[in-house]
C-alpha angles and dihedrals in degrees: 000000000000131000132187114222112242097183139354132219114204092354091302116125117234114210116253112200140112091260093051093045091052091049091050091049093048097049095042090055097050103036134064125237093269096060096034097054090040091052094051091049091051087056092048095045091045095047092046090051087051095047091044090052097043095244121166104229137152107247093204094054091047091049092052090048095051094046097048097037097097096034089115087069096061126097093248096055110024094085091083124105097221124091108291090234087065093052088064096037093054093045090049092052093047090048091052100044091045086062096049100264109153113254095242090057094044087050090060089058090048093053092045091056097036092053102038093106092046110095123230101350097086092055087066094057138070116319091248088059098040095048096058089058092044089055092048096047091053094046099042108022101027094237106158096013095132093048091062118090109248092231090054092049093047091048092052097046090046089057095041109024125207107203113177085347099157094056095040098047089049090053091048089052091050096047089044093050108031093089094049106040092152087070091064094064111118097009139084094263092077086076089062094056094040087058103039111019113084111224096016115145116199111233111243116218095202090051092049090055093048093046097047117115094254113112095213 
């Protein structure tokens, strides 16, 4: 796929295509300001990382991956019982294949979203996968903050503000996960419920093995 940049933020081109426009419209309609602006920052931070490191990536696929990555935290989709990452991944793949994107390309977007809370592994995968995680890690965890030129960071945050972001994103994680605590086992989101959900008991991998029905 090719996309002609219509605009830039902080020197980072934003895809201008029918596909990108439809993705933007859909996500703007079903997410609040918190998730929308976060998702756009994830694209911008991820794309900047890719450009800075000379990676060959498809901006449209990265854009869709970034925009859909937290869809599972929204009111429309967070009622499922699967991992919230899969909610967004499944919707993104359906969105792309419905518009004629080949399955192998849509699969890259699915993987980028599904794995964005799994440390390290995405960085060894295709750039469209790795860069979603890079964008999330910078915006949420601050990983790479000091490597980003201040003028780039300021331009991105001016276009997509993050007022009280730390508290609000943690609240969104809590609300999106409290009804499906089993899905946090083995991933970083267990920390959210351990901090904010009264009565939550973190599953213990060793105890699960020891309590399994096997006799030895």
